[in-house]
A tleap script that builds the chain and sets N, CA, C and O, in Angstrom:
source leaprc.protein.ff14SB
mol = sequence {
  NMET LYS ILE LEU ILE VAL ASP ASP SER LYS
  ALA MET ARG MET ILE VAL ARG ARG THR LEU
  ARG HIE ALA GLY TYR GLY ASP HIE SER VAL
  GLU GLU ALA THR ASN GLY LYS GLU ALA LEU
  GLU ILE ILE GLN SER SER PRO PRO ASP LEU
  VAL LEU SER ASP TRP ASN MET PRO GLU MET
  SER GLY LEU GLN LEU LEU GLU ALA VAL LYS
  GLU GLN ALA LEU PRO VAL LYS VAL GLY LEU
  VAL THR SER GLN GLY THR GLY GLU MET ARG
  ALA GLN ALA ASN GLU ALA GLY ALA LEU PHE
  LEU LEU THR LYS PRO PHE THR PRO ASP GLN
  PHE ARG GLY VAL LEU GLU PRO VAL LEU CGLY
}
set mol.1.N position { 0.846 -1.178 0.000 }
set mol.1.CA position { 0.000 0.000 0.000 }
set mol.1.C position { 0.888 1.235 0.000 }
set mol.1.O position { 1.822 1.346 0.793 }
set mol.2.N position { 0.579 2.169 -0.908 }
set mol.2.CA position { 1.373 3.399 -1.020 }
set mol.2.C position { 0.526 4.595 -0.579 }
set mol.2.O position { -0.603 4.775 -1.035 }
set mol.3.N position { 1.096 5.410 0.322 }
set mol.3.CA position { 0.421 6.588 0.861 }
set mol.3.C position { 1.221 7.822 0.472 }
set mol.3.O position { 2.445 7.845 0.603 }
set mol.4.N position { 0.519 8.850 -0.008 }
set mol.4.CA position { 1.151 10.125 -0.345 }
set mol.4.C position { 0.714 11.162 0.677 }
set mol.4.O position { -0.478 11.426 0.832 }
set mol.5.N position { 1.686 11.754 1.377 }
set mol.5.CA position { 1.427 12.826 2.339 }
set mol.5.C position { 1.700 14.151 1.640 }
set mol.5.O position { 2.781 14.355 1.088 }
set mol.6.N position { 0.721 15.050 1.663 }
set mol.6.CA position { 0.849 16.332 0.973 }
set mol.6.C position { 0.668 17.468 1.987 }
set mol.6.O position { -0.403 17.633 2.571 }
set mol.7.N position { 1.723 18.234 2.179 }
set mol.7.CA position { 1.655 19.373 3.096 }
set mol.7.C position { 2.825 20.289 2.780 }
set mol.7.O position { 3.925 19.814 2.498 }
set mol.8.N position { 2.602 21.592 2.824 }
set mol.8.CA position { 3.673 22.531 2.545 }
set mol.8.C position { 4.639 22.659 3.723 }
set mol.8.O position { 5.713 23.243 3.576 }
set mol.9.N position { 4.277 22.130 4.871 }
set mol.9.CA position { 5.149 22.167 6.042 }
set mol.9.C position { 5.883 20.837 6.202 }
set mol.9.O position { 5.263 19.788 6.380 }
set mol.10.N position { 7.207 20.898 6.135 }
set mol.10.CA position { 8.019 19.683 6.325 }
set mol.10.C position { 7.758 19.082 7.702 }
set mol.10.O position { 7.655 17.864 7.848 }
set mol.11.N position { 7.651 19.947 8.711 }
set mol.11.CA position { 7.398 19.467 10.072 }
set mol.11.C position { 6.077 18.702 10.137 }
set mol.11.O position { 5.997 17.654 10.778 }
set mol.12.N position { 5.047 19.218 9.479 }
set mol.12.CA position { 3.749 18.538 9.513 }
set mol.12.C position { 3.804 17.219 8.747 }
set mol.12.O position { 3.178 16.242 9.158 }
set mol.13.N position { 4.544 17.179 7.639 }
set mol.13.CA position { 4.692 15.903 6.916 }
set mol.13.C position { 5.347 14.862 7.814 }
set mol.13.O position { 4.969 13.690 7.799 }
set mol.14.N position { 6.336 15.298 8.598 }
set mol.14.CA position { 7.009 14.383 9.526 }
set mol.14.C position { 6.051 13.934 10.631 }
set mol.14.O position { 6.089 12.775 11.043 }
set mol.15.N position { 5.199 14.830 11.113 }
set mol.15.CA position { 4.220 14.485 12.148 }
set mol.15.C position { 3.214 13.473 11.610 }
set mol.15.O position { 2.877 12.506 12.292 }
set mol.16.N position { 2.737 13.695 10.392 }
set mol.16.CA position { 1.784 12.758 9.786 }
set mol.16.C position { 2.437 11.386 9.619 }
set mol.16.O position { 1.832 10.360 9.928 }
set mol.17.N position { 3.662 11.379 9.132 }
set mol.17.CA position { 4.396 10.115 8.935 }
set mol.17.C position { 4.550 9.380 10.278 }
set mol.17.O position { 4.312 8.175 10.363 }
set mol.18.N position { 4.947 10.112 11.312 }
set mol.18.CA position { 5.125 9.511 12.637 }
set mol.18.C position { 3.791 9.000 13.185 }
set mol.18.O position { 3.732 7.922 13.776 }
set mol.19.N position { 2.732 9.768 12.990 }
set mol.19.CA position { 1.413 9.352 13.479 }
set mol.19.C position { 0.941 8.098 12.753 }
set mol.19.O position { 0.317 7.227 13.359 }
set mol.20.N position { 1.231 8.002 11.472 }
set mol.20.CA position { 0.907 6.772 10.729 }
set mol.20.C position { 1.608 5.569 11.363 }
set mol.20.O position { 0.999 4.517 11.558 }
set mol.21.N position { 2.881 5.734 11.678 }
set mol.21.CA position { 3.641 4.643 12.323 }
set mol.21.C position { 3.011 4.254 13.651 }
set mol.21.O position { 2.810 3.072 13.929 }
set mol.22.N position { 2.699 5.259 14.474 }
set mol.22.CA position { 2.127 4.996 15.799 }
set mol.22.C position { 0.720 4.409 15.707 }
set mol.22.O position { 0.271 3.719 16.622 }
set mol.23.N position { 0.039 4.677 14.626 }
set mol.23.CA position { -1.305 4.134 14.431 }
set mol.23.C position { -1.270 2.711 13.871 }
set mol.23.O position { -2.309 2.067 13.726 }
set mol.24.N position { -0.059 2.225 13.558 }
set mol.24.CA position { 0.075 0.857 13.078 }
set mol.24.C position { 0.203 0.728 11.573 }
set mol.24.O position { 0.076 -0.372 11.034 }
set mol.25.N position { 0.453 1.835 10.885 }
set mol.25.CA position { 0.565 1.812 9.425 }
set mol.25.C position { 1.990 2.100 8.957 }
set mol.25.O position { 2.192 2.608 7.854 }
set mol.26.N position { 2.964 1.781 9.782 }
set mol.26.CA position { 4.357 2.064 9.467 }
set mol.26.C position { 4.950 1.183 8.385 }
set mol.26.O position { 6.013 1.496 7.849 }
set mol.27.N position { 4.278 0.080 8.052 }
set mol.27.CA position { 4.828 -0.820 7.035 }
set mol.27.C position { 4.411 -0.438 5.620 }
set mol.27.O position { 4.821 -1.084 4.656 }
set mol.28.N position { 3.601 0.606 5.490 }
set mol.28.CA position { 3.184 1.066 4.162 }
set mol.28.C position { 4.258 1.967 3.558 }
set mol.28.O position { 4.991 2.642 4.281 }
set mol.29.N position { 4.345 1.972 2.250 }
set mol.29.CA position { 5.264 2.854 1.544 }
set mol.29.C position { 4.701 4.282 1.604 }
set mol.29.O position { 3.522 4.498 1.324 }
set mol.30.N position { 5.545 5.248 1.969 }
set mol.30.CA position { 5.088 6.632 2.117 }
set mol.30.C position { 5.923 7.551 1.245 }
set mol.30.O position { 7.153 7.510 1.273 }
set mol.31.N position { 5.233 8.388 0.463 }
set mol.31.CA position { 5.879 9.431 -0.326 }
set mol.31.C position { 5.374 10.775 0.174 }
set mol.31.O position { 4.386 10.842 0.905 }
set mol.32.N position { 6.054 11.843 -0.222 }
set mol.32.CA position { 5.666 13.182 0.213 }
set mol.32.C position { 5.631 14.151 -0.962 }
set mol.32.O position { 6.381 14.009 -1.928 }
set mol.33.N position { 4.743 15.139 -0.859 }
set mol.33.CA position { 4.675 16.244 -1.812 }
set mol.33.C position { 4.476 17.525 -1.007 }
set mol.33.O position { 3.889 17.505 0.074 }
set mol.34.N position { 4.976 18.644 -1.549 }
set mol.34.CA position { 4.928 19.907 -0.815 }
set mol.34.C position { 3.720 20.773 -1.129 }
set mol.34.O position { 3.497 21.784 -0.463 }
set mol.35.N position { 2.933 20.393 -2.136 }
set mol.35.CA position { 1.707 21.130 -2.446 }
set mol.35.C position { 0.833 20.277 -3.368 }
set mol.35.O position { 1.253 19.219 -3.838 }
set mol.36.N position { -0.373 20.749 -3.615 }
set mol.36.CA position { -1.307 19.987 -4.439 }
set mol.36.C position { -0.851 19.801 -5.871 }
set mol.36.O position { -1.097 18.756 -6.473 }
set mol.37.N position { -0.192 20.800 -6.419 }
set mol.37.CA position { 0.281 20.700 -7.804 }
set mol.37.C position { 1.316 19.581 -7.943 }
set mol.37.O position { 1.242 18.768 -8.864 }
set mol.38.N position { 2.271 19.547 -7.030 }
set mol.38.CA position { 3.287 18.491 -7.037 }
set mol.38.C position { 2.627 17.124 -6.804 }
set mol.38.O position { 2.984 16.133 -7.441 }
set mol.39.N position { 1.674 17.092 -5.893 }
set mol.39.CA position { 0.971 15.833 -5.601 }
set mol.39.C position { 0.218 15.325 -6.827 }
set mol.39.O position { 0.228 14.126 -7.106 }
set mol.40.N position { -0.432 16.221 -7.558 }
set mol.40.CA position { -1.184 15.820 -8.741 }
set mol.40.C position { -0.257 15.193 -9.781 }
set mol.40.O position { -0.619 14.207 -10.423 }
set mol.41.N position { 0.922 15.757 -9.945 }
set mol.41.CA position { 1.900 15.183 -10.885 }
set mol.41.C position { 2.305 13.774 -10.460 }
set mol.41.O position { 2.429 12.878 -11.295 }
set mol.42.N position { 2.510 13.585 -9.160 }
set mol.42.CA position { 2.867 12.258 -8.651 }
set mol.42.C position { 1.710 11.284 -8.876 }
set mol.42.O position { 1.916 10.155 -9.322 }
set mol.43.N position { 0.501 11.728 -8.565 }
set mol.43.CA position { -0.687 10.877 -8.722 }
set mol.43.C position { -0.875 10.469 -10.177 }
set mol.43.O position { -1.209 9.320 -10.466 }
set mol.44.N position { -0.663 11.406 -11.089 }
set mol.44.CA position { -0.829 11.111 -12.511 }
set mol.44.C position { 0.206 10.116 -13.017 }
set mol.44.O position { -0.096 9.298 -13.886 }
set mol.45.N position { 1.430 10.178 -12.481 }
set mol.45.CA position { 2.492 9.304 -12.990 }
set mol.45.C position { 2.576 7.971 -12.253 }
set mol.45.O position { 2.917 6.953 -12.854 }
set mol.46.N position { 2.273 7.969 -10.982 }
set mol.46.CA position { 2.377 6.740 -10.185 }
set mol.46.C position { 1.380 6.825 -9.029 }
set mol.46.O position { 1.758 7.168 -7.908 }
set mol.47.N position { 0.112 6.516 -9.294 }
set mol.47.CA position { -0.938 6.733 -8.289 }
set mol.47.C position { -0.715 5.962 -6.987 }
set mol.47.O position { -0.474 4.755 -7.003 }
set mol.48.N position { -0.799 6.676 -5.859 }
set mol.48.CA position { -0.767 5.987 -4.568 }
set mol.48.C position { -2.154 5.393 -4.298 }
set mol.48.O position { -3.110 5.660 -5.025 }
set mol.49.N position { -2.239 4.601 -3.265 }
set mol.49.CA position { -3.535 4.050 -2.873 }
set mol.49.C position { -4.342 5.067 -2.074 }
set mol.49.O position { -5.572 5.079 -2.117 }
set mol.50.N position { -3.623 5.922 -1.344 }
set mol.50.CA position { -4.267 6.893 -0.471 }
set mol.50.C position { -3.453 8.175 -0.447 }
set mol.50.O position { -2.223 8.142 -0.410 }
set mol.51.N position { -4.153 9.311 -0.468 }
set mol.51.CA position { -3.528 10.626 -0.336 }
set mol.51.C position { -4.036 11.257 0.955 }
set mol.51.O position { -5.243 11.331 1.185 }
set mol.52.N position { -3.113 11.708 1.791 }
set mol.52.CA position { -3.434 12.472 2.996 }
set mol.52.C position { -2.951 13.886 2.739 }
set mol.52.O position { -1.749 14.152 2.769 }
set mol.53.N position { -3.884 14.794 2.485 }
set mol.53.CA position { -3.506 16.139 2.056 }
set mol.53.C position { -3.960 17.218 3.018 }
set mol.53.O position { -5.084 17.202 3.521 }
set mol.54.N position { -3.059 18.154 3.260 }
set mol.54.CA position { -3.410 19.371 3.979 }
set mol.54.C position { -4.426 20.136 3.138 }
set mol.54.O position { -4.462 19.974 1.918 }
set mol.55.N position { -5.234 20.948 3.758 }
set mol.55.CA position { -6.230 21.740 3.033 }
set mol.55.C position { -5.584 23.005 2.469 }
set mol.55.O position { -5.704 23.291 1.278 }
set mol.56.N position { -4.893 23.765 3.336 }
set mol.56.CA position { -4.338 25.065 2.953 }
set mol.56.C position { -2.879 24.948 2.528 }
set mol.56.O position { -2.001 24.687 3.349 }
set mol.57.N position { -2.632 25.145 1.229 }
set mol.57.CA position { -1.271 25.097 0.692 }
set mol.57.C position { -1.172 26.079 -0.471 }
set mol.57.O position { -2.178 26.399 -1.105 }
set mol.58.N position { 0.045 26.557 -0.752 }
set mol.58.CA position { 0.230 27.417 -1.926 }
set mol.58.C position { 0.116 26.605 -3.218 }
set mol.58.O position { 0.236 25.380 -3.201 }
set mol.59.N position { -0.111 27.276 -4.306 }
set mol.59.CA position { -0.189 26.734 -5.668 }
set mol.59.C position { -1.459 25.934 -5.925 }
set mol.59.O position { -2.148 26.192 -6.912 }
set mol.60.N position { -1.789 24.968 -5.068 }
set mol.60.CA position { -3.018 24.193 -5.223 }
set mol.60.C position { -3.395 23.649 -3.844 }
set mol.60.O position { -2.614 22.926 -3.226 }
set mol.61.N position { -4.577 23.992 -3.370 }
set mol.61.CA position { -5.018 23.538 -2.048 }
set mol.61.C position { -5.387 22.054 -2.086 }
set mol.61.O position { -5.492 21.449 -3.153 }
set mol.62.N position { -5.578 21.497 -0.919 }
set mol.62.CA position { -6.007 20.107 -0.832 }
set mol.62.C position { -7.365 19.892 -1.473 }
set mol.62.O position { -7.590 18.873 -2.126 }
set mol.63.N position { -8.280 20.851 -1.292 }
set mol.63.CA position { -9.600 20.735 -1.909 }
set mol.63.C position { -9.486 20.802 -3.433 }
set mol.63.O position { -10.154 20.043 -4.137 }
set mol.64.N position { -8.646 21.701 -3.947 }
set mol.64.CA position { -8.435 21.780 -5.396 }
set mol.64.C position { -7.799 20.500 -5.927 }
set mol.64.O position { -8.127 20.048 -7.023 }
set mol.65.N position { -6.892 19.919 -5.151 }
set mol.65.CA position { -6.284 18.646 -5.538 }
set mol.65.C position { -7.350 17.565 -5.621 }
set mol.65.O position { -7.406 16.819 -6.599 }
set mol.66.N position { -8.186 17.479 -4.612 }
set mol.66.CA position { -9.263 16.488 -4.600 }
set mol.66.C position { -10.187 16.673 -5.805 }
set mol.66.O position { -10.565 15.699 -6.456 }
set mol.67.N position { -10.543 17.910 -6.095 }
set mol.67.CA position { -11.404 18.192 -7.237 }
set mol.67.C position { -10.736 17.776 -8.549 }
set mol.67.O position { -11.397 17.232 -9.433 }
set mol.68.N position { -9.430 18.028 -8.682 }
set mol.68.CA position { -8.698 17.637 -9.896 }
set mol.68.C position { -8.631 16.117 -10.024 }
set mol.68.O position { -8.769 15.580 -11.123 }
set mol.69.N position { -8.419 15.426 -8.908 }
set mol.69.CA position { -8.383 13.957 -8.917 }
set mol.69.C position { -9.721 13.410 -9.389 }
set mol.69.O position { -9.766 12.497 -10.214 }
set mol.70.N position { -10.805 13.963 -8.871 }
set mol.70.CA position { -12.144 13.493 -9.255 }
set mol.70.C position { -12.438 13.838 -10.713 }
set mol.70.O position { -12.977 13.014 -11.451 }
set mol.71.N position { -12.086 15.054 -11.125 }
set mol.71.CA position { -12.339 15.498 -12.502 }
set mol.71.C position { -11.604 14.622 -13.514 }
set mol.71.O position { -12.129 14.326 -14.587 }
set mol.72.N position { -10.389 14.211 -13.164 }
set mol.72.CA position { -9.586 13.376 -14.064 }
set mol.72.C position { -9.837 11.881 -13.851 }
set mol.72.O position { -9.212 11.044 -14.503 }
set mol.73.N position { -10.747 11.552 -12.941 }
set mol.73.CA position { -11.090 10.158 -12.626 }
set mol.73.C position { -9.850 9.327 -12.291 }
set mol.73.O position { -9.708 8.188 -12.737 }
set mol.74.N position { -8.957 9.922 -11.497 }
set mol.74.CA position { -7.746 9.214 -11.087 }
set mol.74.C position { -8.094 8.220 -9.977 }
set mol.74.O position { -8.888 8.538 -9.091 }
set mol.75.N position { -7.513 7.030 -10.016 }
set mol.75.CA position { -7.900 5.958 -9.090 }
set mol.75.C position { -7.250 6.044 -7.709 }
set mol.75.O position { -6.527 5.135 -7.302 }
set mol.76.N position { -7.510 7.138 -6.991 }
set mol.76.CA position { -6.939 7.287 -5.655 }
set mol.76.C position { -8.008 7.747 -4.672 }
set mol.76.O position { -8.993 8.387 -5.040 }
set mol.77.N position { -7.782 7.402 -3.424 }
set mol.77.CA position { -8.638 7.849 -2.327 }
set mol.77.C position { -7.940 9.018 -1.663 }
set mol.77.O position { -6.721 9.012 -1.494 }
set mol.78.N position { -8.730 10.035 -1.281 }
set mol.78.CA position { -8.151 11.247 -0.709 }
set mol.78.C position { -8.837 11.592 0.612 }
set mol.78.O position { -10.063 11.652 0.699 }
set mol.79.N position { -8.010 11.816 1.641 }
set mol.79.CA position { -8.480 12.333 2.915 }
set mol.79.C position { -7.811 13.675 3.156 }
set mol.79.O position { -6.647 13.866 2.807 }
set mol.80.N position { -8.542 14.599 3.749 }
set mol.80.CA position { -8.012 15.941 3.992 }
set mol.80.C position { -7.704 16.140 5.470 }
set mol.80.O position { -8.395 15.622 6.347 }
set mol.81.N position { -6.645 16.906 5.720 }
set mol.81.CA position { -6.208 17.229 7.069 }
set mol.81.C position { -6.159 18.752 7.153 }
set mol.81.O position { -5.609 19.405 6.265 }
set mol.82.N position { -6.729 19.320 8.209 }
set mol.82.CA position { -6.765 20.775 8.309 }
set mol.82.C position { -6.733 21.233 9.757 }
set mol.82.O position { -7.071 20.479 10.669 }
set mol.83.N position { -6.326 22.469 9.952 }
set mol.83.CA position { -6.327 23.024 11.305 }
set mol.83.C position { -7.662 23.680 11.623 }
set mol.83.O position { -7.922 24.026 12.775 }
set mol.84.N position { -8.521 23.857 10.604 }
set mol.84.CA position { -9.818 24.499 10.818 }
set mol.84.C position { -10.921 23.616 10.236 }
set mol.84.O position { -11.254 23.741 9.058 }
set mol.85.N position { -11.473 22.750 11.026 }
set mol.85.CA position { -12.501 21.832 10.531 }
set mol.85.C position { -13.897 22.376 10.727 }
set mol.85.O position { -14.686 21.799 11.475 }
set mol.86.N position { -14.218 23.479 10.067 }
set mol.86.CA position { -15.541 24.079 10.216 }
set mol.86.C position { -16.603 23.211 9.542 }
set mol.86.O position { -16.288 22.349 8.722 }
set mol.87.N position { -17.833 23.448 9.891 }
set mol.87.CA position { -18.936 22.719 9.266 }
set mol.87.C position { -18.976 22.942 7.765 }
set mol.87.O position { -19.253 22.018 7.000 }
set mol.88.N position { -18.698 24.175 7.343 }
set mol.88.CA position { -18.680 24.489 5.908 }
set mol.88.C position { -17.574 23.700 5.195 }
set mol.88.O position { -17.786 23.179 4.099 }
set mol.89.N position { -16.391 23.615 5.824 }
set mol.89.CA position { -15.285 22.876 5.217 }
set mol.89.C position { -15.622 21.389 5.136 }
set mol.89.O position { -15.310 20.736 4.140 }
set mol.90.N position { -16.253 20.853 6.173 }
set mol.90.CA position { -16.653 19.444 6.152 }
set mol.90.C position { -17.641 19.187 5.020 }
set mol.90.O position { -17.551 18.176 4.324 }
set mol.91.N position { -18.576 20.103 4.842 }
set mol.91.CA position { -19.555 19.958 3.760 }
set mol.91.C position { -18.864 20.006 2.402 }
set mol.91.O position { -19.178 19.205 1.521 }
set mol.92.N position { -17.929 20.935 2.223 }
set mol.92.CA position { -17.187 21.036 0.963 }
set mol.92.C position { -16.383 19.764 0.706 }
set mol.92.O position { -16.350 19.263 -0.417 }
set mol.93.N position { -15.738 19.246 1.746 }
set mol.93.CA position { -14.933 18.032 1.613 }
set mol.93.C position { -15.821 16.850 1.226 }
set mol.93.O position { -15.477 16.077 0.332 }
set mol.94.N position { -16.945 16.714 1.892 }
set mol.94.CA position { -17.876 15.621 1.567 }
set mol.94.C position { -18.393 15.742 0.142 }
set mol.94.O position { -18.445 14.758 -0.596 }
set mol.95.N position { -18.771 16.945 -0.233 }
set mol.95.CA position { -19.308 17.181 -1.581 }
set mol.95.C position { -18.266 16.871 -2.659 }
set mol.95.O position { -18.601 16.373 -3.733 }
set mol.96.N position { -16.998 17.171 -2.359 }
set mol.96.CA position { -15.925 16.931 -3.330 }
set mol.96.C position { -15.494 15.463 -3.371 }
set mol.96.O position { -14.770 15.050 -4.276 }
set mol.97.N position { -15.944 14.674 -2.384 }
set mol.97.CA position { -15.621 13.247 -2.398 }
set mol.97.C position { -14.490 12.828 -1.482 }
set mol.97.O position { -13.914 11.756 -1.665 }
set mol.98.N position { -14.158 13.656 -0.494 }
set mol.98.CA position { -13.110 13.273 0.458 }
set mol.98.C position { -13.582 12.087 1.297 }
set mol.98.O position { -14.757 11.992 1.653 }
set mol.99.N position { -12.658 11.197 1.602 }
set mol.99.CA position { -12.985 10.069 2.478 }
set mol.99.C position { -13.246 10.540 3.893 }
set mol.99.O position { -14.082 9.981 4.603 }
set mol.100.N position { -12.512 11.588 4.303 }
set mol.100.CA position { -12.647 12.131 5.653 }
set mol.100.C position { -11.989 13.494 5.693 }
set mol.100.O position { -11.221 13.864 4.806 }
set mol.101.N position { -12.310 14.235 6.746 }
set mol.101.CA position { -11.646 15.500 7.052 }
set mol.101.C position { -11.193 15.381 8.500 }
set mol.101.O position { -12.017 15.337 9.414 }
set mol.102.N position { -9.890 15.330 8.706 }
set mol.102.CA position { -9.302 15.159 10.028 }
set mol.102.C position { -8.735 16.500 10.474 }
set mol.102.O position { -8.001 17.154 9.734 }
set mol.103.N position { -9.086 16.901 11.696 }
set mol.103.CA position { -8.647 18.193 12.207 }
set mol.103.C position { -7.381 18.048 13.043 }
set mol.103.O position { -7.270 17.157 13.885 }
set mol.104.N position { -6.418 18.956 12.789 }
set mol.104.CA position { -5.183 19.029 13.576 }
set mol.104.C position { -5.506 19.712 14.909 }
set mol.104.O position { -6.363 20.596 14.926 }
set mol.105.N position { -4.877 19.357 16.001 }
set mol.105.CA position { -3.956 18.228 16.139 }
set mol.105.C position { -4.738 16.921 16.184 }
set mol.105.O position { -5.898 16.893 16.596 }
set mol.106.N position { -4.099 15.852 15.762 }
set mol.106.CA position { -4.745 14.545 15.716 }
set mol.106.C position { -3.906 13.541 16.488 }
set mol.106.O position { -2.736 13.777 16.786 }
set mol.107.N position { -4.527 12.426 16.799 }
set mol.107.CA position { -3.848 11.378 17.560 }
set mol.107.C position { -3.755 10.113 16.700 }
set mol.107.O position { -4.460 9.991 15.698 }
set mol.108.N position { -2.893 9.179 17.087 }
set mol.108.CA position { -2.861 7.902 16.373 }
set mol.108.C position { -4.222 7.198 16.374 }
set mol.108.O position { -4.595 6.561 15.388 }
set mol.109.N position { -4.963 7.313 17.483 }
set mol.109.CA position { -6.288 6.686 17.543 }
set mol.109.C position { -7.244 7.303 16.522 }
set mol.109.O position { -8.028 6.589 15.897 }
set mol.110.N position { -7.183 8.618 16.351 }
set mol.110.CA position { -8.029 9.274 15.350 }
set mol.110.C position { -7.634 8.814 13.942 }
set mol.110.O position { -8.498 8.582 13.096 }
set mol.111.N position { -6.331 8.684 13.698 }
set mol.111.CA position { -5.863 8.191 12.393 }
set mol.111.C position { -6.400 6.790 12.145 }
set mol.111.O position { -6.912 6.494 11.065 }
set mol.112.N position { -6.277 5.922 13.159 }
set mol.112.CA position { -6.789 4.554 13.018 }
set mol.112.C position { -8.274 4.571 12.700 }
set mol.112.O position { -8.745 3.810 11.854 }
set mol.113.N position { -9.010 5.440 13.379 }
set mol.113.CA position { -10.458 5.522 13.173 }
set mol.113.C position { -10.860 5.859 11.753 }
set mol.113.O position { -11.833 5.309 11.237 }
set mol.114.N position { -10.118 6.764 11.107 }
set mol.114.CA position { -10.465 7.139 9.729 }
set mol.114.C position { -9.802 6.248 8.688 }
set mol.114.O position { -10.312 6.092 7.578 }
set mol.115.N position { -8.648 5.656 9.054 }
set mol.115.CA position { -7.923 4.839 8.073 }
set mol.115.C position { -8.325 3.368 8.075 }
set mol.115.O position { -8.190 2.696 7.052 }
set mol.116.N position { -8.807 2.864 9.180 }
set mol.116.CA position { -9.173 1.444 9.266 }
set mol.116.C position { -10.156 1.041 8.172 }
set mol.116.O position { -9.950 0.014 7.526 }
set mol.117.N position { -11.225 1.818 7.940 }
set mol.117.CA position { -12.153 1.441 6.870 }
set mol.117.C position { -11.502 1.472 5.467 }
set mol.117.O position { -11.942 0.770 4.556 }
set mol.118.N position { -10.466 2.284 5.314 }
set mol.118.CA position { -9.813 2.457 4.014 }
set mol.118.C position { -8.692 1.447 3.807 }
set mol.118.O position { -8.601 0.819 2.753 }
set mol.119.N position { -7.836 1.295 4.820 }
set mol.119.CA position { -6.650 0.466 4.696 }
set mol.119.C position { -6.809 -0.927 5.285 }
set mol.119.O position { -6.030 -1.830 4.980 }
set mol.120.N position { -7.821 -1.100 6.130 }
set mol.120.CA position { -8.054 -2.420 6.732 }
set mol.120.C position { -7.088 -2.767 7.825 }
set mol.120.O position { -7.177 -3.847 8.409 }
savepdb mol mol.pdb
quit
């Protein structure tokens, strides 16, 4: 299983990677991208099984990435991670086809809760 972590913050990418390990998903292959545009290029050339994307990023947001993935019918699942999980953002994420919207800060248990149905 290949997971793509997308966040403009290197520190946050490291936190997500560490949380995946602590949640029991450390044996999966993990790649990283610094924004939605870079992530879309990776997805188009070598699709991961799951994308964990920050919402707010320069060049292309996580929501724009999700919309591009759906528009191009790319075979990937996308979950969004954000520091502001408002009701409006949750509605937008659901409407765009996100698997989940996880609010920062998060715990390994929260990761397990949203990833278990996806990764098994």
